[in-house]
C-alpha positions as CSV (number, residue, x, y, z in Angstrom):
1,M,13.9,-71.5,49.6
2,A,17.9,-71.6,51.4
3,R,19.2,-69.7,48.8
4,R,16.6,-66.7,49.2
5,V,16.8,-66.7,53.1
6,A,20.3,-66.9,52.8
7,L,20.6,-64.0,50.7
8,H,18.3,-62.5,52.6
9,L,19.9,-62.9,55.7
10,T,24.0,-62.5,54.8
11,G,23.7,-61.1,51.5
12,L,25.2,-64.6,49.9
13,P,23.9,-67.4,48.5
14,P,24.3,-70.5,50.8
15,S,27.6,-73.0,50.9
16,P,27.6,-76.5,49.5
17,R,28.2,-77.7,52.6
18,M,24.8,-75.6,54.3
19,L,22.9,-76.5,51.3
20,A,23.9,-80.2,51.7
21,A,23.2,-80.4,55.7
22,F,19.6,-78.7,54.8
23,L,18.3,-81.1,51.9
24,A,19.9,-83.9,53.9
25,D,18.0,-82.6,57.2
26,K,14.4,-84.6,57.1
27,R,13.6,-83.7,60.7
28,P,10.8,-81.2,61.3
29,G,12.1,-77.4,61.8
30,A,14.8,-78.2,59.6
31,Y,13.9,-74.8,57.9
32,E,14.4,-72.9,61.4
33,R,18.0,-74.3,62.1
34,L,19.3,-73.6,58.4
35,V,17.9,-69.7,59.8
36,D,19.7,-70.1,63.1
37,R,23.1,-71.1,61.3
38,L,22.8,-68.7,59.0
39,L,21.9,-65.7,61.6
40,A,24.9,-67.4,63.3
41,S,27.5,-67.0,61.0
42,P,29.9,-64.0,60.6
43,A,28.2,-62.5,57.4
44,A,24.8,-62.2,59.1
45,A,25.8,-58.9,60.9
46,E,26.9,-57.6,57.4
47,P,23.8,-56.6,55.5
48,R,22.6,-54.8,58.5
49,T,25.6,-53.2,59.3
50,R,25.4,-51.2,55.5
51,F,22.3,-49.5,56.5
52,W,24.2,-47.9,59.5
53,L,27.6,-47.3,57.7
54,D,25.1,-45.1,54.8
55,A,23.9,-43.3,58.0
56,A,27.9,-42.7,59.0
57,R,28.5,-41.5,55.7
58,Y,31.0,-44.4,55.6
59,G,33.6,-44.4,52.6
60,D,36.8,-46.0,51.2
61,T,38.1,-43.1,49.4
62,H,38.2,-39.6,50.8
63,G,35.3,-38.2,48.5
64,M,36.4,-35.1,47.1
65,H,39.0,-33.6,44.9
66,L,41.0,-36.9,43.8
67,D,38.4,-38.9,45.7
68,N,42.0,-41.0,46.6
69,Y,41.8,-44.1,49.0
70,R,42.2,-43.8,52.6
71,E,42.3,-46.6,55.1
72,I,39.8,-46.3,57.4
73,W,38.4,-49.8,57.2
74,P,39.0,-51.3,60.5
75,Y,35.9,-48.3,61.9
76,R,33.6,-50.9,58.9
77,D,34.8,-54.1,60.9
78,W,34.2,-52.9,64.2
79,V,30.6,-51.8,63.5
80,I,30.1,-55.7,62.1
81,R,31.5,-56.8,65.0
82,A,28.9,-54.5,67.3
83,F,26.3,-56.0,65.5
84,A,27.3,-59.1,65.2
85,A,27.8,-59.0,69.3
86,N,24.3,-57.1,69.4
87,M,26.3,-54.6,71.4
88,P,23.3,-52.4,73.9
89,F,22.3,-49.3,71.5
90,D,23.9,-47.1,74.3
91,Q,27.1,-48.5,74.4
92,F,27.1,-48.6,70.2
93,V,26.4,-44.6,70.5
94,I,28.7,-44.0,73.2
95,E,32.0,-45.3,71.6
96,Q,31.5,-44.1,68.5
97,V,30.8,-40.6,69.8
98,A,33.4,-40.4,72.5
99,G,35.2,-43.9,72.8
100,D,39.0,-42.3,73.0
101,L,37.2,-40.2,76.5
102,L,36.5,-43.2,78.3
103,P,38.3,-44.2,80.8
104,R,41.2,-46.9,80.4
105,A,39.8,-46.7,76.4
106,T,40.7,-50.1,74.4
107,L,42.1,-50.0,71.0
108,D,38.5,-50.8,70.0
109,Q,37.0,-48.1,71.6
110,R,39.1,-45.8,69.8
111,V,38.6,-47.3,66.6
112,A,34.8,-46.9,67.1
113,T,35.5,-42.8,67.2
114,G,36.3,-43.5,63.5
115,F,32.6,-42.5,63.1
116,G,33.7,-39.0,63.5
117,R,36.2,-39.5,60.4
118,C,33.6,-40.7,58.1
119,N,33.8,-37.1,56.7
120,V,34.5,-36.2,52.9
121,S,38.1,-34.3,52.9
122,T,40.0,-32.8,50.0
123,A,43.2,-31.9,49.1
124,E,42.7,-29.3,46.4
125,G,44.9,-26.6,45.8
126,G,43.3,-23.7,46.4
127,L,41.7,-24.8,49.8
128,I,41.0,-22.1,52.2
129,P,42.0,-24.1,56.0
130,E,39.6,-22.6,57.9
131,E,36.9,-23.0,55.5
132,M,37.3,-26.8,55.5
133,N,37.8,-27.1,59.0
134,V,34.4,-25.6,59.7
135,R,33.1,-27.8,56.9
136,Y,34.4,-30.7,58.8
137,M,33.0,-29.6,62.0
138,V,29.0,-28.8,60.4
139,D,29.6,-32.2,58.7
140,R,29.9,-34.0,62.1
141,V,27.0,-31.9,63.8
142,E,24.7,-32.9,61.0
143,T,25.3,-36.7,60.9
144,V,25.2,-36.8,64.6
145,S,21.7,-34.9,65.0
146,T,20.6,-36.6,61.8
147,V,21.4,-40.6,63.1
148,F,21.1,-39.9,66.7
149,M,18.7,-37.5,67.4
150,G,16.1,-38.0,64.2
151,L,16.5,-34.2,63.4
152,T,18.0,-31.9,60.8
153,A,20.3,-29.4,62.6
154,R,22.3,-27.7,59.5
155,C,19.0,-25.0,59.1
156,A,19.8,-23.7,62.5
157,G,23.8,-23.1,61.5
158,C,22.9,-19.8,60.0
159,H,19.6,-18.6,61.8
160,D,17.1,-19.2,64.1
161,H,13.7,-20.5,62.8
162,K,10.3,-20.2,64.7
163,Y,9.0,-23.9,64.5
164,D,12.5,-25.5,64.6
165,P,13.3,-27.0,68.0
166,L,17.3,-26.1,67.7
167,K,18.3,-22.9,67.7
168,Q,21.4,-21.3,66.5
169,R,23.1,-21.1,70.0
170,D,22.4,-25.2,70.0
171,F,24.1,-25.9,66.7
172,Y,27.2,-24.0,67.7
173,R,27.1,-25.2,71.0
174,L,27.1,-29.1,70.0
175,A,29.2,-27.8,67.1
176,A,31.9,-26.7,69.9
177,F,32.3,-30.5,71.0
178,F,33.1,-31.6,67.3
179,N,35.4,-28.5,66.7
180,N,38.6,-30.2,68.5
181,T,39.9,-33.0,66.4
182,T,43.5,-33.7,65.0
183,Q,42.0,-34.1,61.2
184,P,44.1,-31.4,59.3
185,P,42.1,-29.4,56.6
186,N,44.2,-30.9,54.0
187,D,44.1,-35.0,53.5
188,G,47.4,-34.3,51.7
189,N,45.8,-37.6,49.3
190,Q,47.0,-39.6,51.9
191,K,45.1,-43.0,52.8
192,E,46.1,-42.9,56.4
193,P,45.7,-39.1,58.4
194,L,48.4,-37.6,60.1
195,R,47.1,-38.9,63.2
196,W,46.9,-42.3,63.3
197,A,47.9,-45.7,65.5
198,L,48.8,-49.3,64.3
199,L,46.4,-52.1,64.9
200,P,48.5,-55.4,64.7
201,S,46.6,-58.8,63.9
202,A,44.7,-60.6,66.0
203,E,47.3,-63.3,66.0
204,H,50.1,-61.4,67.5
205,E,48.1,-58.7,69.6
206,A,49.3,-59.7,72.6
207,E,53.0,-59.8,71.8
208,W,52.3,-56.1,70.7
209,T,50.5,-55.5,74.0
210,S,53.5,-56.8,75.6
211,C,55.8,-54.6,73.4
212,R,54.2,-51.6,74.5
213,A,53.9,-52.1,78.5
214,C,57.5,-52.3,78.9
215,G,58.0,-48.4,77.3
216,P,58.0,-46.3,80.2
217,T,61.1,-48.6,82.0
218,L,62.8,-48.2,78.5
219,L,62.2,-44.2,77.6
220,A,63.4,-43.9,81.3
221,E,66.3,-45.7,80.5
222,K,66.3,-43.9,76.9
223,G,66.2,-40.4,78.9
224,R,69.5,-41.1,81.2
225,R,71.5,-41.7,77.9
226,P,73.3,-39.1,76.0
227,D,71.5,-37.9,72.8
228,A,74.2,-39.1,70.8
229,Q,74.2,-42.4,72.2
230,V,70.2,-42.5,71.5
231,R,70.7,-41.6,68.1
232,R,72.9,-44.4,67.4
233,G,70.8,-46.8,68.3
234,G,71.6,-47.4,71.7
235,S,68.3,-47.4,73.4
236,R,66.7,-50.7,74.2
237,L,63.4,-49.3,73.4
238,T,64.8,-48.8,69.8
239,D,66.1,-52.1,69.9
240,V,63.0,-54.1,71.1
241,L,60.6,-52.3,68.7
242,S,63.0,-52.5,65.7
243,R,63.2,-56.5,66.3
244,W,59.6,-56.7,66.7
245,F,58.7,-54.6,63.5
246,R,61.1,-56.8,61.5
247,R,59.4,-60.1,62.7
248,R,56.3,-58.9,62.7
249,V,55.6,-55.8,60.3
250,R,54.0,-58.0,57.7
251,C,51.5,-59.5,59.9
252,F,49.9,-55.8,60.4
253,R,45.5,-55.9,59.6
254,T,46.6,-52.0,59.3
255,R,46.6,-48.2,60.5
256,F,43.9,-46.7,61.2
257,D,42.1,-43.4,61.8
258,A,41.9,-42.8,65.6
259,P,43.2,-39.8,66.9
260,P,45.5,-41.1,69.5
261,A,46.2,-39.8,73.0
262,A,50.1,-39.0,72.5
263,R,51.8,-36.7,70.1
264,G,55.0,-36.7,68.4
265,G,56.5,-38.0,64.9
266,G,56.0,-41.2,65.5
267,L,58.2,-44.6,64.8
268,R,59.4,-44.5,61.4
269,G,61.7,-46.9,59.3
270,S,62.5,-48.1,55.7
271,G,63.5,-50.6,53.9
272,R,62.1,-52.9,50.8
273,L,58.5,-53.0,52.5
274,G,58.6,-49.0,52.4
275,P,58.0,-46.7,54.8
276,I,56.7,-47.6,58.2
277,R,55.1,-45.1,60.2
278,V,53.8,-46.0,63.6
279,E,52.9,-43.8,66.9
280,I,52.5,-45.4,69.7
281,V,50.1,-44.1,71.8
282,E,50.6,-44.9,75.5
283,F,54.2,-43.8,75.9
284,G,55.0,-41.5,73.2
285,S,57.3,-41.7,70.0
286,V,60.8,-43.1,68.8
287,T,62.5,-43.8,65.9
288,V,63.5,-47.2,65.2
289,P,65.7,-48.3,62.0
290,G,64.5,-49.3,58.6
291,V,62.6,-53.0,58.7
């Protein structure tokens, strides 16, 4: 019985310790207490999350052409945390559809917008860029209308239908909202897109936040220095970030697919760990020495 309820609620068999505790509990209500422990475990959210991720068309690969790996799993983890925390559904919807547009959007809210980047993409050599842009846009409209409205909007993309509540005009009015992304038509078979940001481990998140907070002051100093001096590594911002990268680069969880607020080339470093490219979304982009 313990095995069956554990598999049903968490997708995993009970741990030996949990099973032993259940068998040793002779008081009335032992089964109910086992269920409470299972529901309180982090694993309890994962089986329920599967259904949402299917509807959101989540995948760890691009989905077309060579179908290479892509690194978008922080969005998956955000959904698991949302289910585990019993996030209100209105908040769940808003953060996925427009989390980056919220006032003072947090890192987690921008990660939530990975919902809009779960579409399949391609790097096929003969692709027509504008065609792929349209296909990606149509995919987003279809997904949003299906999972949030319970409607099949795709038919309205061609023309009006007599008994369809959505008109062609409605389809393209909604499409205009999802036709403003930084996603390129060609994914380049890369695991991360051109626009991405760095997600530090929980252990070093406070340190990374502190490092970013000094950005405006250090960038102002960088602007007062001659270009040649900046290129030689004279900027304190370069020095600060370079030291931080050398200490902490192995602790980063990943880089995630969330369009940043800033534009620029990002941070670059090279060394035995391979190329390190990071975009500091709050205060622009700089270049750091190798890691």
